N, C-alpha and C positions, 0 to 999 in steps of 0.2 A: 783529533779526531775530526774537527770542524771550526771553520772560520766565524761560526756563529757566536753571538755575545755571551760570556760567561754569564752564568746564572746563579745568583748567590741565595743559598738555602738559610732560611733562619727560622724555620718550623712554624711561620705565621701566615706568610702571604704567597706560597705556591699556588699558582691559578692553573687551570686545565690547560690553557693555552701554553705555558711555560712547560708544563708536564710533557705535553707532546712535542714541543720542541727537543727536549732532552731525550725524549723515548723514542722518536721516530726520526728525527733530524741532527740528532747527535750532537746538540749542544753542550759544552763543557758546563761543568758544575763546581763550585765550591762553598765553603762553609762561612757564615758570618763570624767574624771575630768575636762581636758581641754575644751571640748565641754560645760559641765554643766557652764562653767565660761562665756561663751558666752551667755548662755541660761539667766543667771542671768543679763546680761549687757541687752539683749534686754527686759527682763520683766521691768528693771528699767525705761527704756525709755518709754514703755507704760503708766506706772503709773504715770511719769512725765507729759507726754502729756495730759492724762485724767484729771489730778489734773489742768492743764493749760485751760482745756474746748476747745482744738483744735479739729473742727469736723474731725472724722476718720471713714471711712465706717465700719459698722460691730462692731464698739467699743461704738461709742456712736451715731449711726444712725441706722435705721432699715437696713433689709435685701432685695436684689433683687429689686423690683420696690419701696419699702419702703426706699430705700437709702436717699432719701431725707427727711425723718421724724427723726427730733432731738428726742434724748433719754435723758431723765432728768438725771442728774448725780444718784441720789438715785436709779434709775431703770437699771443702766448700768449691775449690776452682774445678776438680774432678767433677762435680754434680752438674755443672754447666755443661761441659763437653758429653757427659753421658744424657744430658737432655737432648742434645742436639741429634745424636748417634739413634736415641730412642725414638725421636719424633720423624725421622727422615723415611717414613713409610709409604711415600706417594706412589699411586700407580698411574697408569696410562700415559698418552703421547705427550711430549715437552709441550709445555705452554708457549706462545710465539714471544720472540725476543722483546719485541715492544712492551708486552706484559710485563715480563721478569725485569726489564729496566726499570720500568713504573714501580713495581715492588722495591727494588733498591733505592731508587729516588725517594719514594715516600718514607721507607724505614729511616733512612738518614734524617730526613725533615723531621718525622716524629720525635727521633732521638735528640734533636738540637732544640727542642723546647725546654730540655733541661730538667725533665722529672722522671729520668729513667734510671739515672746512676751509673751510666758506662763511661768508661775512658774516651777521650778525644780519639785515641788509635782506633778505636771500632768504626767511627764515623767516618774518619779519613779513609780507611781500608774501603769501605763501600765507595766514597766518592772516586776513588783510584780506580775501582771495577767499572765504574760508569765511564770515566774519561779515557780509560785506555781499552775498553771494550771487552771486558771479562765477564760472560754472561752466565751464569749458574744454568744448569739444565734442571727444570722444576717439572715433575709430572703434574698434569692438570687435574687428578683427581685425589682423594684423601682427605680433604678436610670438610668438617661439618659446620664450620663456621663461627665457633663459639668462644673456646680457650684462645682465641686469635685463630688466623690460618696456619696453625702449629706444624702441619705437614709441609705444604709448600714452602714456608718461609724457612724451615729447617734445611730442606735442600737448597735453598737460596744461600745459607750459610757455610754449608759444607765445603765449598772450595776455600772460604777464607781461613779454615783450619787445615787445609791440605787434604781434604776428602772430597767425595762426590766426583760429579762431572761438570764441565763448562765448556761454552763455545769460545773460541778465540780465533780472530781472523778467519770466521768462517768455518772452523774445524772443531769439532766435539773432541775433546781429550780429559784426561784425568785432570781434576780439579788443581791439584797441586803443580801440574804441569802448565796450566794455562796462567796459574799466578806467577810462576817462575817466568815464563816467556814475557809477560807483561810487567816483569819486575816489580811486582806487588809482594813484601814480605808477608807471611802466614802471621795470624794472631793467636796469642793463648789466651782464650777465656779466662775471665776474673769472676770474681762474686758477682751475681745477678747479671753478667752480661749475655750468657746465652738465653736466659728468659725474657730479657728485653729486647733481644733480635728476633724472637719469635711469635711473642704475645701481641698479636695485632692483626688488623683486618687488611693488610697492605695488598694480599693478593686478590680478595674478591673485589676491593676497591679498585686495581689496577685493571682487571678485566672489564668492571663497568665504566670506568674513566674512559678506556679506549674506545668502548662500545659507544658511550655517549657522544664522543668527540666525532664518531661516524654518524651518529643519530642526528646530530645538528646539521649536517650535509645533506643528510637524506630526508629531513622535514620539508627541507628546501627542494630537493629533488623531486619529491610527492606532489608539490604545487606545480613544478615545472612540466612535468609529465600529465600530471592532471590536466593542465590547461592546454597541452597539445591534442589530447583526447577530446575535449570540450570543443576545439576548433574543428578536429575532424568529423565530429557528429553536429556540427552546426549548433551548438548549443547555446542557451539563453544566458545573457552574461547580467540580467538582472537582479539574478540571484546572488550577486556578489556586490551588490549595492552597499555602501557603508551604513545606509540607515537602517537596514535591515539587521546588521551587525550590532550596531549601538544599542538598539532595544534588549538585545540578548545578554550583552554587558561582558562577556568572557573575551579576556586580551587575545588568547590564541586563535579564537574565531576571526576576531578582526584582523589579525595579522595574515592570515591564511587569505580570507577575502581582499585584503590590500595588494597580497601578492598576486592573485588571480587577475585583478584588474590593471595591473603595471605588465604583467606577462602578456595580457591580451590586448593593450592598448593598440588601436590602429587597425586590429583585425578586420578582414572582410569575411571572415568564417563565421564569426558568432553572430547571433541573430537576438532579437528583443521579443519580451513576452508578447504572444498572439501572432507573431510575423510567420512563424512555420508551425508552432504548436503553441500550447499554453503553459506547459510544465516539461521539464526534464526528469528523468528518472533519479532518484536517490543519489545515485554514484556521481553524477555531475552536479545536481542542484545543492547537495548538502556537503559538499567538499570543505568549505569554510568550517561548518560545524564538526565534521568528523576528523578533518587534518587538524583542526584547531584544538579539539581534545585530546589528540596524542602531543601537541605542542605544549599545552598545560602540563602534561604528564613529565615530558621531558625537561621543561624548567624546572619541576619539582626535584628531578633525579639530579639535575645540575647543583641544586642548592644542596643537597646531600653530599654529592662527591666534593664540591668545593671545600665543603666544611671538612669531611674526613679526611683529605689529603694532607690537612694542617692540624690533624687532631692527634692527642696522645691517647693511644690505644694499649699502652704496656700496664703490667700488673706485677708486682705493686707499686703504686706511685709514690715517689719520693719528694717530700716536700721540704726544702731548703730552709724557708723563712721558719717553720716550727719544729724542724727535726723529726718530724713523723714520717712512716712509712705505712701507707694504707693499701690493704688488698681489696679491691673493688672489682668491677667487672667492665671496665671501658673496651676490653678486648671483645666483648660480644658484638655479634655481626648485624644484629637485628635491623638498626637503622638502614644500612647499605643492602640487606637481603630484601627488604621491603622495596627499596628504591630499585633495584635489580629487577625484580619481579614487575614493578610497575613499568620499567622501560621495555621489558618484552612484551608486555599487555598493549604498550603505546604502538610499538613497532609492528605488532602482529595487525593492528587495525590498519594501519597505512597499506600492509600489503593486503589486507582483506578487501577494501575498497578499490584497490589497483586490480585485483583478480576480476572485481565484477565490471569494471570498465572494459578490461580484456574481453569478458564474455559478450558485454553488449557490443563490443566493436566486431566481432565475427559472426553474430547471429542475425541473420537476416531477417528475422521478425522484431529485431529490436536496434538495428543500426542504421536506420532511416533511409533506406534505399541502396547501402552499400552492397558490394557483392558478397555472397556466403563465404566466410572464412577467409574474407579479403584477397581472393584471387581471381584473376579474370576467367579461366577456363576450370571451374569446378566439375569434380568428377575423375577426370584423368589427373587432376591437381587437389591435393588436400588442404594446401595453404596454411593458414595460421592454426588450423585445428589443434595439432598436437602441442604447439607452444602454450595453449590455454590449458592442456592437460598438467603439463609441467607447472604452470602457474597455479592450478588447483591442488597438486600434490603439494607444492611448497607451503601454500596458506594453509592447508590441512594438518601439515606437520607443525607448523607454527601454533595450530591451536592446541596441540598436545604439549610443546614446550612452553606455552604460556600458562599453564597450570602453575600457581605460585608453589615455589618451594620453601618460601619463608612461614607457610602453615605447617609445615612439618617438623618434626623434632624427634629425636631418638636419643635417650640416656648413654652417656658415655663416662667412662672413669668410674665404674662401679656406682653409677647415681650421682657423685659428686656434681658431676655436669648434667644436671638433668633437665635442660631446656637448651636446645641449641638451634642456632639460625639457618642452617644450609644456605647462607648467602653466597658461597662460592659456587655452587651448584645453580643458583639463580643467575648468578653473573655470567657462567659460562653458556647458560641456555638464552639469556638474551643476547649473547654475541652471535648465538647460531641463527636466533631469529632474524638478525640484523643483516646476516649474510643472505639470507634466503629472500628477504624483502626487497634487497638491492636486484636479486633475479628477477623478482616478479615485477619490478618497476622497469627493469630493461626491456622485458618482453612487452611491457605495456607500451614502451617509447617506441620500438620496432612496429607494433601494430600501429600506433597513432600515425607514424610517418608512411606507413602503407596504404591507411585510409585517405590520407591528403593526396597521396599519389595517384589513388583510384578515382578522383572526382576534378571538376572544373578547378581550373587554378585560380586562387584569389590571393589576397595580400594576406600574410600571416601577421601575428600580432609582433610588438617589439621585442619581447622575450621569447617567444615561442619560434621565431624564426631563427633565431640564434640556436636554440634548442634542436630544431629540425635540420640546420646546417651540421650539427655534432654528430648526429647519428647518421645523417647521410653521408658524413665524410668516413664512416667506419664500415657501415652495413648498406648494402645497394638495396634497391626497389627487387622485389621478388616477382619476376616474371612467370618463372615456373618453379615446381617445387626443387629444393635443395637441401642440402644438410644444414640442420639450424642450430646445432648445438654451438658452434663456433661464433656465428653471429651472436647468439645468445649471451655466450661469455664475454665478447667484444663489447655490447651493450653496458653489460653489468661493470664492467671495468671503465668505462666513461663514467659510470655514477661514484664507484669506490675511489678512484684518484681525484675527483673533484673537478675533471675536466668539464663536464655539462654544467655545473653550477657556475664555475668561473667564467665560461662563455657567456652564460645568459646574463651574469652580473655584470659582465664588460659591457652588455648592451643596455640594460636597464638600471644599472646600480645595484647596490647591496640589498637582497632581499631580506625580509624579516625573519 
């Protein structure tokens, strides 16, 4: 699939960067030989305990409210297959391919910790699916995020046992057909293996991890676009002085202010306090404080995600050293759920302040002498009036989406599972918010470039000049009204694919 260096999974040190290399760039994966030895020991213990008849949840008992029901030895393997069939009840559109690949990677990585009691063939089958491009079709809805992502993970497993659907070489087909075309043998699930494959947080974590990877780019983008707007409004650079940030002490604020000064270095557009006015409005002056707060939140989300992608989220847990099999609650998604909601809130604020800067740019009462709606011949032309409407609609939608899912709960399994995390819902909301904020920042980028072109030419900053060239390479100055949606899409794509950040960092070095 790829010439990228093979990534070795051992359950302990998978990073977000490596995850994205696998899910989006096609890096090959393999299992650590040492980790596989732990897997074998764990499996041997399960087989020994099953043979001895010890009652163990989900191995020789039913699931959820049926945990008190003993399963006859001859039906133990059948129990695992029936679990997958029963739990594959997802609804909605399929999850994106990168998210599904993330689920596969993280599930294999979790099993490699050696606490789940599966056979090596189960893990190798997952790795073969990744390396040969068999991607299960996984509906995006149906998980409450507590007994693991049971529903989406069950759909992930279906092709492994010859059921469900999968995408292979860009074509969706029956799961058995996809596995056959990729020359991957189907597996017959044995004791505990069905439960080990679906008791986990890998769906919600994959959605959040991919949104996080994009959010790391977006936080830099917000500083870049904000700096261009500051120039176009001849903003006051004193607000970004490091001495102001130092007395507040927040690292995110310091980083954002540092970025602003690097981006604006050498600019002849920015002013000093008292030169044109004494203060700027908050949407300019408080960029370090507002962008910085979102940065702190994104850092927190990163710490949760990097832990969770290496976590054992199975139930029950098989402890080889002591011979114990404990039923606990590591599958519960609450840590990821709160992180997902936090990410959505943090990104929403980057969109909120961006929309306020757009509104300031187009309003003749607030834009310090620029033409109304950033157009030369107002009246016959509406200019950027309606793009601001679109931005307003998106940030208002984000306010609804940012309502936390993690504070909700609804009992399942006849009350046995009486508190659930709703983490997968929160994760999907965060991903949608991210997409909306990209579009809002793209609109601001267009407005800032337009505002610069409507005034006397001066020298741009070291970073903002690169940003200006990127947007003007894709979207021309608007002399007269034209169809906007294509331009808006182009601007958002420059943000999404990293073109904007890459060009700016080539000019000023890596941003914080």
